[in-house]
Residue frames as qw, qx, qy, qz and C-alpha x, y, z in Angstrom:
[[0.116, -0.768, -0.059, 0.627, 101.77, 112.59, 105.04],
 [0.608, 0.640, 0.353, 0.309, 101.78, 114.55, 101.80],
 [0.443, -0.091, 0.087, 0.887, 104.35, 117.05, 100.56],
 [0.025, -0.266, -0.208, -0.941, 103.09, 120.68, 100.45],
 [0.505, -0.629, -0.526, -0.269, 100.41, 119.99, 103.07],
 [0.088, -0.578, 0.401, -0.705, 100.24, 121.84, 106.39],
 [0.712, -0.312, -0.626, 0.068, 100.27, 120.02, 109.72],
 [0.423, -0.817, 0.184, -0.347, 100.13, 121.01, 113.37],
 [0.062, 0.540, -0.796, 0.265, 102.86, 119.79, 115.71],
 [0.640, -0.099, 0.619, -0.443, 100.33, 117.46, 117.35],
 [0.868, 0.416, 0.016, -0.272, 99.48, 115.91, 113.98],
 [0.474, 0.646, -0.593, 0.079, 103.16, 115.41, 113.18],
 [0.155, -0.422, 0.808, -0.380, 103.95, 113.78, 116.50],
 [0.768, 0.034, 0.427, -0.477, 100.83, 111.58, 116.39],
 [0.837, 0.459, -0.238, -0.180, 102.18, 109.87, 113.26],
 [0.928, -0.269, 0.081, 0.244, 105.23, 108.67, 115.19],
 [0.545, 0.662, -0.144, 0.494, 107.73, 111.15, 113.78],
 [0.668, -0.573, -0.162, 0.447, 110.59, 112.03, 116.13],
 [0.184, 0.977, -0.067, 0.089, 112.06, 115.55, 116.04],
 [0.804, -0.027, -0.051, 0.591, 115.82, 115.92, 115.59],
 [0.155, -0.935, 0.019, 0.320, 117.72, 119.00, 116.70],
 [0.739, 0.317, 0.234, 0.547, 119.82, 120.01, 113.71],
 [0.256, -0.692, 0.011, 0.675, 122.10, 123.06, 113.91],
 [0.060, -0.405, 0.433, 0.803, 122.38, 125.55, 111.05],
 [0.066, -0.271, -0.818, -0.503, 119.12, 124.49, 109.47],
 [0.296, -0.045, 0.198, -0.933, 115.98, 126.59, 109.79],
 [0.666, -0.120, -0.528, -0.513, 113.66, 123.68, 109.04],
 [0.681, -0.332, 0.522, -0.392, 112.11, 121.35, 111.58],
 [0.456, 0.349, -0.795, -0.194, 113.50, 117.88, 110.94],
 [0.777, -0.204, 0.415, -0.428, 111.73, 114.68, 111.94],
 [0.235, 0.340, -0.885, -0.216, 112.65, 111.05, 111.37],
 [0.805, -0.029, 0.408, -0.430, 110.72, 107.82, 111.21],
 [0.929, 0.173, 0.313, 0.098, 112.00, 104.45, 110.02],
 [0.674, 0.024, 0.336, 0.657, 114.24, 105.11, 106.99],
 [0.236, 0.738, 0.364, 0.516, 112.89, 108.57, 106.16],
 [0.278, -0.309, -0.246, 0.876, 113.75, 112.16, 107.09],
 [0.093, 0.791, 0.566, 0.215, 110.94, 114.73, 106.90],
 [0.290, -0.034, -0.073, 0.954, 111.60, 118.47, 106.50],
 [0.044, -0.799, -0.600, -0.003, 109.01, 120.99, 107.62],
 [0.195, 0.383, 0.015, 0.903, 108.90, 124.74, 107.09],
 [0.133, -0.473, -0.618, 0.614, 107.63, 126.76, 110.07],
 [0.078, 0.617, 0.514, 0.591, 104.67, 128.84, 108.91],
 [0.107, 0.136, -0.365, 0.915, 104.71, 130.90, 112.15],
 [0.573, -0.243, -0.012, -0.783, 101.07, 130.15, 112.91],
 [0.581, -0.265, 0.698, -0.323, 101.64, 126.84, 114.70],
 [0.904, 0.346, 0.219, -0.122, 101.50, 124.94, 111.45],
 [0.326, -0.536, 0.649, 0.431, 104.30, 123.39, 109.48],
 [0.748, 0.544, -0.130, -0.359, 104.47, 122.68, 105.75],
 [0.796, -0.173, 0.529, 0.238, 106.05, 119.40, 104.73],
 [0.409, 0.806, -0.236, -0.357, 108.36, 120.24, 101.85],
 [0.485, 0.530, -0.690, -0.087, 110.68, 117.26, 101.49],
 [0.888, -0.298, 0.318, -0.147, 111.08, 113.60, 102.41],
 [0.465, 0.630, -0.621, -0.039, 114.40, 111.87, 101.84],
 [0.896, -0.081, -0.422, 0.115, 116.09, 108.62, 102.75],
 [0.588, -0.802, 0.093, 0.051, 117.72, 108.75, 106.19],
 [0.819, -0.135, 0.240, 0.503, 121.00, 107.39, 104.89],
 [0.441, 0.620, 0.216, 0.612, 121.28, 110.25, 102.36],
 [0.231, -0.919, -0.063, -0.314, 120.76, 112.86, 105.07],
 [0.666, -0.713, 0.210, 0.064, 123.29, 111.60, 107.59],
 [0.841, 0.241, 0.066, 0.480, 126.13, 110.97, 105.12]]
């Protein structure tokens, strides 16, 4: 997956990413292996990937 690209929810889930329910954050958050992926909801059933960070950094 590439930052600043748009993806449908089906595309995101087909890559093995698992959605996490995070309170007080308007982004959709997915995890896979050691990474956390942040998606912006574009309100047309697509999501823009805007950041990927290490899982350990996110959950500290």
